[in-house]
NULUMMAR-460781 format. One line per 8 residues: their letters; for each residue z, y, x of N, C-alpha, C. Coordinates in pm, whole numbers, plus 50000, padded with zeros to 5 digits. Each point is the difference from the previous one (the first is absolute). Layout:
<recs>
a> Z:Y:X:Z:Y:X:Z:Y:X | ...
</recs>
This chain:
<recs>
xxxxxxxx> 67726:04140:43428:50012:50057:50134:49865:50058:50042 | 50002:50124:50050:49877:50066:50042:50006:50026:50150 | 49882:50013:50060:49989:50027:50143:49964:50147:50020 | 50073:50067:50088:49980:50142:50027:49910:50018:50122 | 49940:50119:50016:49908:50023:50112:50062:49980:50137 | 50131:50019:50014:50065:49985:50130:50033:49855:50034 | 49958:49907:49915:50023:49859:50027:50126:49942:49936 | 50084:50086:49943:50122:49953:49936:49971:49958:49857
xxxxxxxx> 50097:49939:49936:49987:49960:49861:50108:50068:49917 | 49977:50005:49871:50096:50063:49909:49991:49932:49865 | 50113:49974:49942:50004:49943:49865:50004:50113:49898 | 49907:50000:49908:49994:50104:49898:50008:49936:49863 | 50037:50079:49904:50007:49954:49862:49917:50094:49915 | 49903:49943:49931:49918:50078:49907:50039:49957:49861 | 50088:50077:49938:50055:49961:49871:49898:50005:49887 | 50006:49898:49915:49919:49999:49879:50091:49977:49881
xxxxxxxx> 50123:50054:50010:50094:49985:49890:49950:50080:49879 | 50016:49945:49881:49951:50071:49881:50075:50130:49977 | 49927:50104:49969:50062:50127:49963:50047:49993:49855 | 50111:50062:49973:50047:50006:49863:49906:50088:49919 | 49953:49949:49888:49907:50074:49916:50062:50023:49861 | 49950:50099:49931:50049:50034:49866:49903:49950:49895 | 50053:49926:49904:49927:49959:49880:50093:50025:49882 | 49960:50084:49905:50094:50038:49895:50041:49882:49913
xxxxxxxx> 49921:49893:50003:50030:49886:49914:50058:49882:50079 | 50031:50021:50128:50052:49891:50082:50143:50032:50043 | 50090:49911:49972:50139:50018:50039:50008:49996:50153 | 50055:50103:50065:50004:50001:50147:50094:49897:50061 | 50084:49939:49919:50093:49898:50050:49944:49860:49983 | 49953:49968:49882:49951:49864:49974:49850:49985:50019 | 49928:50112:50004:49853:50002:50006:49935:49939:49877 | 50078:49988:49890:49942:49954:49874:49914:50112:49942
xxxxxxxx> 49888:49960:49941:49903:50097:49951:50004:50004:49848 | 50017:50120:49944:50002:50018:49856:50139:49986:49940 | 50018:50052:49879:50124:49991:49923:50119:50060:50076 | 49976:50109:50071:50110:50067:50070:50056:50113:49913 | 50123:50040:50030:50066:50110:49930:50012:50117:50096 | 49952:50117:49955:49996:50117:50087:50138:50054:50030 | 50015:50049:50124:50120:50076:50037:50011:50119:49905 | 50115:50020:49940:50017:50107:49902:50001:50138:50065
xxxxxxxx> 50017:50005:50132:50000:50129:50069:49860:50049:50029 | 49931:49931:50090:49867:50046:50041:49889:49952:49908 | 50027:49894:49923:49902:49940:49910:49869:49966:50071 | 50014:49952:50123:49881:49963:50078:50008:49860:50057 | 50119:49952:50029:50018:49868:50061:50059:49906:49896 | 49939:49881:49987:50045:49903:49902:50072:49883:50063 | 50097:49944:49927:50080:49888:50050:50003:49888:49897 | 50018:49879:50051:50009:49886:49910:50126:50008:49915
xxxxxxxx> 50108:50051:50058:50125:50014:49928:50098:50091:50073 | 50120:50014:49944:50100:50091:50057:50046:49955:50138 | 50011:49870:50021:50045:49950:50131:49902:50040:50110 | 49871:49988:49971:49900:50036:50099:50002:50152:50027 | 50024:50077:49894:50007:50145:50017:50117:50038:50090 | 50116:49935:49979:50117:50027:50085:49972:49963:50144 | 49932:49888:50020:49972:49954:50135:49906:50096:50073 | 49909:50063:49927:49903:50090:50062:50051:50144:50011
xxxxxxxx> 50114:50029:49938:50046:50138:49993:50016:50066:50138 | 50054:49935:50102:50010:50066:50131:49865:50047:50053 | 49894:49924:49975:49867:50039:50047:49936:50103:49907 | 50035:49993:49871:49934:50085:49900:50072:50132:49977 | 50125:50008:50036:50088:50112:49964:49941:50135:50036 | 49961:50021:50126:49954:50131:50043:49873:50041:49926 | 49906:49908:49991:49873:50031:49933:50022:50025:49851 | 50088:49922:49940:50027:50016:49857:50055:50139:49969
xxxxxxxx> 50091:50047:50082:50059:50132:49976:49895:50111:50011 | 49909:49986:50096:49894:50100:50017:49909:50002:49877 | 49959:49882:49955:49909:49991:49887:50067:50041:49870 | 50126:49961:49984:50073:50037:49878:50014:50152:49991 | 50032:50063:50112:50011:50146:50002:49865:50065:49971 | 49893:49935:50049:49866:50056:49982:49954:49997:49855 | 50068:49920:49918:49959:49993:49860:50019:50133:49928 | 50098:50078:50046:50023:50133:49942:50013:49993:49849
xxxxxxxx> 50076:49901:49956:50032:49980:49859:49879:49959:49916 | 49893:49956:50068:49888:49943:49926:50013:49849:50007 | 49919:49930:49921:50020:49856:49989:49965:49924:50128 | 49921:50063:50088:49962:49932:50123:49959:50105:50103 | 50029:49973:50129:49968:50099:50102:49852:50034:50003 | 49913:49907:49959:49856:50026:50007:49955:50104:49899 | 50084:50031:49902:49968:50109:49908:50029:50135:50063 | 50081:49998:50107:50036:50126:50064:49926:50022:50132
xxxxxxxx> 49956:49891:50065:49940:50011:50132:49869:49921:50009 | 49905:50054:50073:49882:49923:50036:50037:49907:50115 | 49920:49896:50028:50029:49914:50114:50009:50078:50131 | 49915:50102:50017:50003:50080:50122:50131:50079:50011 | 50043:50056:49886:50127:50074:50000:50117:49907:50026 | 49993:49881:49943:50106:49902:50025:50005:49962:50147 | 49883:49982:50061:49997:49966:50142:50068:50104:50085 | 49972:50127:49973:50064:50108:50075:50150:50001:49976
xxxxxxxx> 50041:49975:49874:50143:49997:49968:50069:49886:50073 | 49938:49882:50003:50060:49886:50068:50016:50026:50149 | 49895:50052:50063:50008:50029:50143:50112:50100:50029 | 50008:50105:49918:50104:50101:50018:50138:49941:49977 | 50016:49921:49894:50131:49944:49966:50045:49892:50097 | 49904:49937:50067:50032:49891:50093:50004:50049:50144 | 50020:50129:50017:50019:50053:50135:49873:50022:50079 | 49885:50002:49932:49875:50028:50068:49936:49878:50065
xxxxxxxx> 50060:49883:49985:49942:49881:50062:49875:49955:49925 | 49920:49917:50066:49883:49942:49934:50045:49907:49887 | 49923:49996:49893:50033:49911:49890:49970:49856:50038 | 50082:49909:49950:49972:49858:50018:49885:49961:49908 | 49947:49881:50021:49892:49952:49913:50049:49988:49856 | 50124:49955:49983:50058:49987:49867:50005:50136:49930 | 50044:50102:50072:50010:50134:49941:49862:50058:49969 | 49904:49972:50087:49862:50044:49976:49943:49932:49876
xxxxxxxx> 50027:49870:49988:49956:49927:49881:50059:50059:49874 | 50129:50027:50004:50068:50053:49882:49942:50136:49962 | 49971:50080:50099:49943:50132:49975:49866:49987:49927 | 49922:49896:50037:49867:49983:49940:50004:49925:49869 | 50087:49896:49991:49995:49909:49885:50121:50010:49908 | 50097:50081:50037:50119:50010:49917:49982:50084:49875 | 49890:50075:49994:49972:50081:49882:49968:49908:49882 | 50082:50002:49899:49984:49910:49886:49906:50064:49897
xxxxxxxx> 49872:49966:50015:49899:50055:49910:49899:49892:49965 | 49933:50018:49887:49899:49904:49955:49883:49999:50097 | 49960:49883:50043:49891:49990:50098:49866:50042:49942 | 49990:50004:49866:49873:50036:49937:49990:50148:49966 | 50108:50059:49950:49992:50138:49953:50100:50094:50066 | 50087:49946:50087:50102:50076:50074:50112:50054:49912 | 50011:49952:49874:50113:50039:49916:50129:49957:50066 | 50102:50087:49993:50125:49975:50071:50100:49922:49915
xxxxxxxx> 50087:49930:50069:50110:49927:49936:50110:50100:49964 | 50044:50004:49875:50109:50088:49961:50070:49942:49876 | 50095:50076:49947:50078:49949:49886:49914:49973:49878 | 49890:50071:49985:49915:49984:49882:49887:49898:50022 | 49977:49966:50123:49889:49909:50030:50046:49900:50104 | 50004:49874:49966:50041:49896:50093:49876:49929:50054 | 49989:49993:50132:49888:49932:50063:50035:49854:50024 | 49901:49916:49996:50021:49857:50023:49915:49954:50118
xxxxxxxx> 50050:49898:50071:49929:49947:50115:49883:49912:49957 | 49899:49995:50084:49897:49899:49982:50065:49864:50010 | 49980:49915:49901:50068:49871:49995:49944:49901:50102 | 49888:50032:50060:49940:49909:50097:50040:50035:50144 | 49972:50123:50042:50026:50037:50140:50135:50068:50020 | 50057:50061:49895:50127:50072:50007:49994:50117:50098 | 49880:50051:50027:49985:50105:50101:49962:50135:49942 | 49966:50007:49872:49965:50126:49937:50069:50008:49864
xxxxxxxx> 49999:50121:49945:50062:50024:49870:49896:50048:49900 | 50028:49974:49872:49913:50044:49891:50081:50074:49895 | 49940:50104:49944:50058:50064:49882:49976:49906:49881 | 50066:50023:49886:49983:49909:49886:49855:49980:49959 | 49920:50108:50001:49861:49988:49958:49922:49909:50094 | 50015:50019:50129:49923:49920:50094:50061:49862:50020 | 50128:49985:49969:50060:49867:50007:49935:49907:49899 | 49962:50054:49885:49934:49918:49898:49861:49956:50046
xxxxxxxx> 49938:50081:50086:49867:49966:50050:50005:49910:50123 | 50120:49983:50052:50015:49924:50123:49999:49850:49969 | 49882:49948:49977:49983:49861:49960:49974:49915:50124 | 50070:49888:50010:49981:49907:50111:50019:50067:50136 | 50097:50091:50006:50034:50058:50130:49909:50111:50045 | 49918:50058:49914:49914:50107:50047:49970:50103:49896 | 50019:50128:50032:49960:50109:49914:49862:50046:50043 | 49959:50117:49956:49865:50048:50028:49971:50008:50150
xxxxxxxx> 50083:50073:50072:49978:50021:50142:50079:49901:50085 | 50104:49945:49945:50088:49913:50076:49946:49859:50017 | 49910:49959:49913:49956:49860:49998:49949:49952:50135 | 49923:50085:50071:49940:49957:50126:50104:49981:50110 | 50118:50064:49983:50099:49997:50108:50125:49921:49965 | 50006:49947:49879:50122:49930:49956:50030:49879:50088 | 49901:49913:50016:50022:49880:50081:50028:50032:50146 | 49922:50089:50066:50032:50034:50139:50138:50063:50016
xxxxxxxx> 50043:50084:49905:50134:50058:50009:50107:49893:49990 | 49977:49902:49914:50095:49890:49989:50008:49924:50132 | 49885:49979:50064:49999:49934:50130:50076:50083:50103 | 49982:50132:49997:50075:50089:50090:50150:49975:49988 | 50048:50004:49877:50143:49984:49975:50048:49861:50042 | 49922:49898:49968:50040:49864:50034:49996:49977:50151 | 49903:50058:50069:49995:49987:50146:50123:50065:50063 | 50038:50116:49948:50120:50066:50053:50125:49917:49972
xxxxxxxx> 50010:49946:49880:50115:49917:49966:50008:49878:50092 | 49888:49936:50025:49998:49886:50092:50043:50043:50140 | 49956:50119:50039:50031:50050:50134:50149:50018:50021 | 50068:50059:49900:50143:50030:50018:50090:49881:49967 | 49951:49906:49921:50086:49887:49963:49972:49875:50083 | 49875:49979:50040:49963:49879:50073:49960:50027:50144 | 49962:50123:50031:49953:50030:50134:49859:49949:50022 | 49955:50006:50126:49865:49958:50034:50004:49884:50099
xxxxxxxx> 49974:49882:49952:49994:49886:50090:49879:50008:50094 | 49896:50069:49959:49879:50006:50083:50012:50100:50115 | 50117:50060:50018:50021:50085:50117:49974:49924:50129 | 50016:49867:49998:49983:49921:50122:49853:49971:50030 | 49910:50041:49910:49858:49972:50021:49952:50065:50130 | 49920:49925:50075:49940:50049:50124:49855:49953:50005 | 49905:50089:50023:49858:49961:50000:49971:49892:50104 | 49919:49904:49962:49958:49895:50093:49868:50044:50065
xxxxxxxx> 49993:49995:50132:49882:50054:50069:49881:49906:49998 | 49882:50061:49996:49877:49925:50020:49984:49977:50150 | 49973:49879:50040:49989:49968:50143:49857:49970:50043 | 49912:49968:49906:49863:49964:50036:49896:50079:49922 | 49997:49983:49870:49894:50059:49919:50049:50125:49927 | 49911:50097:49994:50028:50122:49924:49963:49978:49854 | 50093:50029:49910:49975:49987:49857:50006:50139:49937 | 49883:50053:49962:50001:50134:49941:50076:50004:49868
xxxxxxxx> 50048:50119:49966:50072:50018:49874:49906:49999:49881 | 49876:50035:50023:49901:50006:49892:50000:49869:49922 | 50009:50012:49866:49996:49882:49915:50136:49943:49967 | 50106:50058:50057:50135:49956:49967:50071:50110:49923 | 50117:49970:49950:50084:50101:49935:50134:50002:50071 | 50071:50109:49984:50125:50014:50073:50103:49896:49957 | 50005:49967:49872:50099:49903:49955:49969:49860:50054 | 49871:49968:50016:49964:49867:50050:50047:49979:50143
xxxxxxxx> 50020:50109:50075:50047:49988:50138:50146:49960:50009 | 50075:50023:49891:50145:49981:50008:50055:49896:49904 | 49923:49960:49900:50058:49918:49894:50055:49867:50051 | 49925:49928:50083:50048:49870:50045:50122:50015:50092 | 49994:50098:50091:50114:50023:50088:50124:50037:49920 | 49983:50085:49899:50113:50039:49918:50057:49880:49925 | 49911:49914:49949:50046:49881:49927:50080:49908:50091 | 49962:49994:50129:50074:49917:50095:50137:50059:50034
xxxxxxxx> 50011:50131:49993:50124:50068:50039:50099:50008:49885 | 49952:50035:49880:50087:50029:49887:50065:49872:49947 | 50132:49999:50000:50073:49883:49950:50062:50024:49863 | 50012:50127:49962:50059:50032:49871:49893:49987:49892 | 50009:49893:49925:49897:49970:49901:50029:50068:49866 | 50021:50128:50004:50026:50076:49878:49869:50053:49944 | 49988:50009:49869:49876:50047:49939:49956:50136:50054 | 49879:50006:50049:49945:50127:50045:50036:50040:50141
xxxxxxxx> 50093:49930:50065:50047:50045:50131:49893:49982:50108 | 49930:49886:50000:49895:49979:50100:49892:50106:49987 | 49956:50028:49877:49897:50102:49980:50050:50137:50049 | 50128:50028:49977:50058:50125:50046:49999:50008:50151 | 50030:49889:50068:50002:49997:50146:49859:50013:50058 | 49901:49942:49935:49862:50017:50046:49960:50146:49990 | 50035:50064:49889:49971:50144:49986:50069:50080:50109 | 50120:49961:50034:50074:50072:50105:49928:49988:50134
xxxxxxxx> 49948:49883:50033:49926:49984:50126:49874:50085:50000 | 49932:50011:49886:49882:50087:49995:50040:50145:50021 | 50118:50037:49952:50053:50135:50017:50027:50027:50148 | 50053:49901:50072:50032:50017:50142:49876:50003:50088 | 49897:49924:49963:49887:49981:50091:49873:50071:49955 | 50003:50074:49891:49878:50066:49955:49947:50101:50101 | 50087:50069:50072:49953:50104:50093:49923:49939:50118 | 50056:49906:50076:49921:49944:50110:49876:49925:49953
xxxxxxxx> 50009:49929:49888:49883:49926:49952:49890:50094:49951 | 50038:50114:49942:49899:50098:49957:49929:50058:50121 | 50075:50027:50106:49939:50052:50123:49905:49897:50060 | 50043:49875:50007:49915:49894:50055:49875:49981:49915 | 50016:49999:49869:49886:49986:49910:49903:50116:50019 | 50052:50121:50012:49914:50116:50022:49922:49989:50130 | 50068:49951:50105:49932:49983:50129:49890:49895:49990 | 50025:49894:49924:49897:49899:49980:49878:50058:49929
xxxxxxxx> 50024:50079:49895:49889:50056:49923:49921:50103:50081 | 50062:50055:50105:49930:50098:50084:49906:49933:50099 | 50009:49867:50011:49909:49923:50087:50006:50049:50145 | 50119:50004:50056:50016:50043:50139:50023:49881:50093 | 49976:49880:49950:50019:49882:50082:50146:49974:50034 | 50084:50024:49903:50143:49989:50025:50040:49859:50041 | 49924:49900:49958:50034:49862:50031:49985:49967:50149 | 49927:50086:50073:49977:49975:50143:50081:50092:50090
xxxxxxxx> 50078:50086:49944:50074:50096:50081:50116:49934:50072 | 50021:50045:50124:50115:49956:50077:50111:50106:49999 | 49961:50125:49978:50095:50110:49986:49966:50076:49872 | 50099:50020:49915:49981:50072:49874:50105:50109:49990 | 49954:50125:49979:50090:50114:49990:49989:50060:49860 | 50115:50017:49935:50004:50052:49863:50093:50121:49995 | 49951:50109:49943:50083:50119:49974:50035:50001:49852 | 50127:50001:49969:50046:50007:49861:50052:50141:49976
xxxxxxxx> 49931:50073:49915:50021:50144:49984:50076:50029:49871 | 50090:50098:50007:50079:50036:49882:50096:49890:49961 | 50056:49934:50101:50086:49883:49976:50120:50038:49915 | 50026:49916:49901:50118:50015:49914:50069:49865:49993 | 50086:49986:49905:50079:49878:49989:49912:49876:49981 | 49890:50014:49927:49916:49885:49970:49949:49932:50127 | 49960:50081:50099:49943:49943:50121:50104:49940:50094 | 50124:50046:49991:50103:49952:50093:50105:49913:49933
xxxxxxxx> 49981:49974:49870:50095:49917:49926:50009:49861:50062 | 49888:49945:50044:49995:49869:50061:49932:50016:50135 | 50062:50077:50087:49936:50048:50122:49937:49887:50081 | 50078:49898:50030:49948:49893:50085:49899:49912:49928 | 49987:50016:49869:49899:49925:49925:49858:50040:50034 | 49984:50111:50073:49866:50041:50041:49936:49900:50095 | 50081:49909:50054:49942:49899:50088:49907:49905:49926 | 49999:50006:49867:49907:49914:49926:49855:50032:50036
xxxxxxxx> 49974:50125:50040:49865:50036:50047:49967:49919:50125 | 50091:50003:50097:49978:49927:50125:49992:49850:49977 | 50081:49951:49908:50006:49856:49978:49870:49944:49944 | 49919:50084:49936:49876:49953:49940:49879:50016:50093 | 50020:50058:50118:49890:50025:50093:50019:49912:50124 | 49937:49883:50007:50029:49903:50106:49961:50046:50140 | 49906:50095:50014:49959:50046:50132:50081:50120:50049 | 50083:50054:49913:50074:50122:50035:50107:49971:50105
xxxxxxxx> 50010:50091:50097:50103:49989:50103:50108:50108:49986 | 49962:50112:49938:50099:50108:49984:49967:50084:49877 | 50102:50026:49920:49991:50089:49884:50092:50118:50023 | 49945:50121:49991:50079:50122:50016:50005:50074:49867 | 50119:50026:49955:50023:50065:49870:50075:50130:50021 | 49938:50111:49964:50062:50133:50012:50038:50048:49860 | 50128:50028:49980:50050:50046:49871:50027:50150:50010 | 49920:50079:49929:50009:50146:50009:50036:50053:49862
xxxxxxxx> 50120:50054:49984:50039:50052:49869:50144:50044:49996 | 50041:50052:49886:50131:50063:49986:50117:49903:50002 | 49980:49876:49964:50113:49910:49986:50024:49912:50123 | 49903:49990:50089:50012:49908:50112:50121:50032:50087 | 50028:50128:50024:50107:50035:50092:50139:49983:49938 | 50008:49977:49872:50131:49987:49937:50055:49858:50012 | 49920:49907:50047:50048:49865:50020:50075:49991:50132 | 50103:49918:50002:50075:49979:50124:49930:49892:50081
xxxxxxxx> 49883:50036:50050:49916:49906:50073:49950:50066:50127 | 49971:49922:50103:49943:50058:50123:49863:50059:49972 | 49962:50100:50078:49872:50067:49979:49883:49909:50034 | 50021:49903:50087:49894:49907:50037:50062:49863:50025 | 49940:49897:49947:50048:49865:50025:49890:49898:49971 | 50023:49881:50049:49910:49887:49976:50077:49891:49928 | 49936:49939:49900:50070:49898:49922:49902:49889:49961 | 50051:49877:49999:49925:49886:49949:50089:49920:49906
xxxxxxxx> 49945:49961:49884:50070:49910:49911:50005:49860:50059 | 50076:49913:49937:50025:49868:50059:49873:49917:50016 | 49905:50014:49907:49878:49920:50010:49910:50051:50113 | 49992:50132:50017:49923:50054:50111:50063:49961:50133 | 50132:50002:50007:50068:49964:50124:49967:49857:50043 | 49992:49910:49904:49979:49860:50034:49852:49963:50014 | 49911:50064:49922:49861:49957:49997:49905:50092:50076 | 50036:50130:50011:49915:50093:50075:50089:50094:50080
xxxxxxxx> 50074:49947:50096:50100:50080:50073:49941:50114:50082 | 49870:49993:50034:49940:50105:50082:49956:50121:49918 | 49999:49988:49869:49958:50110:49913:50112:50104:49990 | 49966:50125:50027:50098:50109:49994:49974:50086:49876 | 50106:50030:49928:49993:50094:49889:50092:50115:50034 | 49940:50115:50024:50075:50118:50048:50012:50104:49888 | 50122:50047:49982:50032:50098:49896:50037:50133:50066 | 49938:50108:49951:50029:50135:50049:50044:50083:49879
xxxxxxxx> 50129:50033:49995:50052:50082:49890:50008:50145:50047 | 49903:50077:49957:49987:50137:50048:50101:50094:49934 | 50041:50102:50075:50087:50101:49943:49926:50079:49893 | 50078:50069:49918:49942:50077:49890:49895:50098:50051 | 49879:49982:49955:49891:50091:50038:49880:49973:49910 | 49913:50098:49993:49878:49986:49924:49896:49928:50084 | 49906:49935:49933:49904:49919:50074:49913:50086:50091 | 49965:50121:49955:49917:50087:50083:50070:50040:50129
xxxxxxxx> 50133:49996:50003:50074:50026:50123:50014:49872:50083 | 50019:49889:49932:50013:49872:50069:49876:49967:50082 | 49880:50030:49949:49877:49961:50070:49973:50087:50123 | 50078:50104:50022:49981:50085:50118:50058:49937:50126 | 50073:49891:49984:50058:49932:50115:49888:49958:50097 | 50006:50043:50127:49888:49974:50092:49977:49853:50033 | 50104:49919:49993:49986:49859:50037:49958:49911:49883 | 49981:50059:49884:49969:49921:49881:49857:49948:50005
xxxxxxxx> 49984:49871:49971:49866:49941:49998:49950:49992:49856 | 49870:49985:49986:49936:49994:49869:50054:49883:49918 | 50040:50024:49877:50046:49890:49915:49882:49923:49941 | 50022:49874:49972:49899:49923:49927:50003:50031:49852 | 50121:50024:49948:50018:50029:49858:50105:50109:49984 | 49971:50097:49915:50099:50098:49956:50023:49975:49851 | 50125:49993:49959:50029:49967:49860:50100:50099:49941 | 49973:50041:49878:50093:50084:49922:50010:49936:49862
xxxxxxxx> 50114:49940:49970:50014:49917:49881:50073:50074:49888 | 49945:49988:49878:50053:50075:49885:50022:50145:50042 | 49894:50060:50051:50010:50122:50078:50022:50128:49919 | 49938:50012:49884:50017:50123:49923:49933:50121:50063 | 49888:49979:50068:49932:50111:50067:49979:50119:49909 | 49952:49975:49879:49958:50108:49909:50117:50084:49952 | 50121:49947:50008:50116:50070:49945:50069:50092:50100 | 49970:49984:50128:50074:50074:50103:49903:50064:50099
xxxxxxxx> 49998:50133:50000:49915:50072:50095:50039:49974:50145 | 50124:49958:50022:50047:49972:50135:49926:49882:50064 | 49928:49922:49918:49925:49887:50053:49870:50044:50068 | 49950:50118:49969:49863:50035:50037:49973:49991:50150 | 50087:50059:50081:49979:49994:50145:50012:49857:50050 | 50091:49924:49941:50013:49860:50038:49876:49920:49966 | 49937:50030:49887:49877:49930:49961:49888:50033:50099 | 49996:50123:50046:49899:50036:50101:50024:49922:50128
xxxxxxxx> 50127:49987:50038:50032:49926:50123:49968:49851:49985 | 50023:49945:49882:49973:49858:49977:49852:49968:50011 | 49914:50096:49968:49855:49977:50001:49932:50066:50119 | 50077:50044:50098:49942:50063:50119:49976:49901:50113 | 50046:49878:49984:49981:49898:50104:49852:49967:50014 | 49957:49948:50116:49858:49973:50024:49936:49912:49894 | 49868:50006:49995:49923:49925:49900:50038:49853:49999 | 50011:49947:49879:50037:49860:49983:50146:49976:49974
xxxxxxxx> 50081:50106:50008:50144:49987:49972:50021:49974:49851 | 50103:49925:49969:50025:49954:49863:50122:50069:49942 | 49989:50047:49878:50112:50058:49927:50016:49923:49869 | 50119:49947:49978:50033:49928:49877:50101:50084:49922 | 49973:50024:49873:50099:50072:49920:50005:49941:49859 | 50115:50013:49939:50022:49938:49869:50068:50098:49907 | 50000:49967:49872:50063:50086:49899:50046:49916:49882 | 50080:50064:49913:50050:49934:49880:49896:49994:49890
xxxxxxxx> 49905:50095:49998:49899:50003:49894:49861:50014:50061 | 49901:49948:49930:49862:50008:50047:49951:50144:50002 | 50035:50076:49899:49956:50140:49993:50050:50080:50120 | 50128:49982:50033:50056:50072:50114:49933:49957:50131 | 49971:49871:50013:49936:49952:50122:49859:50057:50013 | 49928:50008:49890:49866:50059:50004:50007:50147:50038 | 50099:50071:49946:50018:50141:50037:50036:50013:50148 | 50080:49908:50050:50038:50003:50141:49878:49979:50090
xxxxxxxx> 49912:49910:49960:49879:49976:50077:49912:50125:50003 | 49986:50064:49887:49922:50125:49994:50059:50104:50093 | 50132:50013:49998:50069:50096:50087:49982:49962:50146 | 50008:49871:50031:49984:49954:50137:49861:50036:50053 | 49898:49978:49919:49863:50033:50041:49986:50150:50028 | 50067:50079:49920:49992:50146:50015:50069:50048:50127 | 50115:49942:50032:50081:50049:50111:49963:49936:50134 | 49940:49883:49998:49975:49925:50123:49908:50078:50094
xxxxxxxx> 50031:50007:50129:49911:50067:50096:49880:49914:50038 | 50000:49876:49955:49890:49909:50029:49938:49949:49869 | 49880:49950:50010:49938:49937:49885:50081:49876:49962 | 50000:49968:49873:50081:49889:49948:49910:49892:49941 | 50022:49878:50043:49934:49885:49940:50104:49924:49918 | 49972:49976:49875:50095:49928:49915:49976:49851:50017 | 50095:49932:50061:49988:49856:50023:50046:49920:49879 | 50093:50057:49924:50048:49936:49877:50027:50110:49899
xxxxxxxx> 49920:50003:49895:50018:50100:49895:50137:49984:49934 | 50057:50108:49947:50129:49989:49931:49997:49892:49893 | 50094:49908:50007:50002:49887:49908:50137:49934:49999 | 50017:49907:49907:50124:49924:49990:50023:49924:50130 | 50123:50002:50048:50035:49936:50125:50052:49858:49974 | 49932:49896:50049:50049:49864:49977:50131:49970:50072 | 50042:50091:50089:50124:49979:50074:50104:50107:49966 | 49989:50052:49879:50104:50089:49948:50127:49917:49974
xxxxxxxx> 50110:50067:49989:50121:49932:49955:49985:49965:49853 | 50046:49882:49961:49997:49962:49859:50136:50025:49935 | 50089:50063:50072:50133:50031:49947:49998:50140:49940 | 50008:50014:49869:49992:50134:49940:50122:50084:50036 | 49975:50128:50015:50105:50097:50031:50005:50102:49887 | 50117:50021:49944:50015:50095:49890:49966:50141:50048 | 49915:50067:49927:49956:50135:50038:50102:50103:49954 | 50049:50078:50096:50101:50102:49971:49941:50141:50002
xxxxxxxx> 49869:50010:50016:49935:50130:50016:50005:50079:49870 | 50046:50124:50009:49999:50090:49884:49916:50125:50025 | 49914:49994:50103:49916:50115:50031:49872:50001:49919 | 49970:49890:49933:49875:49989:49925:49890:49930:50078 | 50026:49967:50128:49899:49929:50079:49981:49858:49949 | 50107:49939:49951:49994:49863:49948:50071:49996:49866 | 49970:49899:49923:50061:49988:49869:50145:49955:50014 | 50091:50074:49942:50142:49965:50007:50024:49873:49917
xxxxxxxx> 50099:49924:50044:50032:49870:49938:49886:49900:50012 | 49918:50018:50103:49897:49903:50032:50043:49925:50126 | 49910:49925:50059:50029:49935:50128:49887:50029:50097 | 50032:49989:50128:49900:50013:50105:50013:49879:50092 | 49896:49975:50078:49999:49889:50094:49964:50053:50138 | 50077:49964:50100:49976:50046:50136:49861:49959:50046 | 49924:50097:50053:49864:49977:50051:49907:49941:49893 | 50008:50051:49879:49925:49945:49888:49849:50010:50021
xxxxxxxx> 49954:50112:50058:49857:50021:50023:49978:50036:50146 | 49886:49960:50054:49976:50014:50144:49861:50054:50026 | 49987:50074:50110:49872:50053:50045:49996:49992:50153 | 49884:49974:50057:49984:49991:50145:49879:50084:50041 | 50019:50083:50102:49891:50080:50053:49990:49981:50151 | 49882:50035:50054:49978:49999:50145:49943:50135:50040 | 50041:50046:50117:49951:50129:50047:49860:49985:50060 | 49922:50108:49987:49867:50006:50059:49992:50111:50103
xxxxxxxx> 49881:50061:50011:49983:50108:50096:50067:50127:49951 | 50026:50091:50095:50060:50128:49963:49905:50077:49909 | 50058:50067:49903:49919:50082:49911:49934:50111:50080 | 49872:50023:49973:49925:50100:50075:49933:49944:50123 | 50032:49872:50033:49938:49935:50115:49933:49869:49956 | 49936:50008:49888:49934:49881:49948:50075:49938:49885 | 50128:50040:49981:50076:49952:49886:49976:50088:49879 | 50019:49946:49882:49975:50074:49878:50112:50100:49977
</recs>
């Protein structure tokens, strides 16, 4: 239940139901991994047996017909279409609607090719799965080199990919018992994040919650909590490293820029920032980005988890879900006050020119303002910092050089990128690397 500005209350639901995902080696009915038999039509989806295939046919029928037709009498649709061409075909064939996550996965990972040399699966060449992770394929030559679950390039990602698949299987078959987790507030002493790790914050609580004593399930649930809380904890850690006296603040204002699913997946979990600051009386969170307005949520509300309600009832956590707009337009609001922290997580500054004006706006706040940004790779983060220094209207002080983030998610995410920015069939981690800067004087007025 949330409290609205007019004094009324409203019950909202923020769903965290697992999205259906595509894994060519995982039966979509039983979630068993490996030893599946491919659909003879599309040759992309595998099943444990005929009964499972029949059960899935109502869901698979439309997609199967599209892919089978796309084969154009070749052994597999991927011999006739690139992933980009397939994406356009799917959108057109499905009435122009947005693709589901499952369809997007299939477009990226349904191409049956050797992960080492890209040789295609056909009548003359049969590809085999990695016997360890079941997430990639090898041609006969590279299958012989695939010793102990790793080929030349695959070795570094074999274990994380296996964890990806197993985490998803646990999600759809067992669910998440740790959904009930609620941060416990600090009431007296401030305990900085420095010197801790993200998993250490959740392991004992998860152990107390998880009752299903299945092999690997507790570890999977701990990874899931790091996935849910990496964004607020990264912002808090960045604010600590900026040395702005966050432990003594009574009011803390945070602007979250370029908001996507990652930042709003566990929306009310942002109260973990407030829960760790015993002197705080109010936390204001502004969510500015393309996905915020698509949620069926009020534009402004106040919420407290059960522990805050009972132990720190006077603490307010206010959420502002802004309509679709760019940050440089959002900051023109005349009533807007200076934020303590501006954050752009897994931002991709270097890849999108549309970020440039927003980056200028993020660094235009008065001297001492803090900007926290993160990326999937260290190289990209370093490039983003260079770009930020170039575009910023003020001098930039680096409070935390680009480095590994101790509060990154430890839950690996299968990389679906085929643009060449990241290695395909690898994994990425949310907020893997972090950088923190502070604004100085205006350039030309004493600033560099």
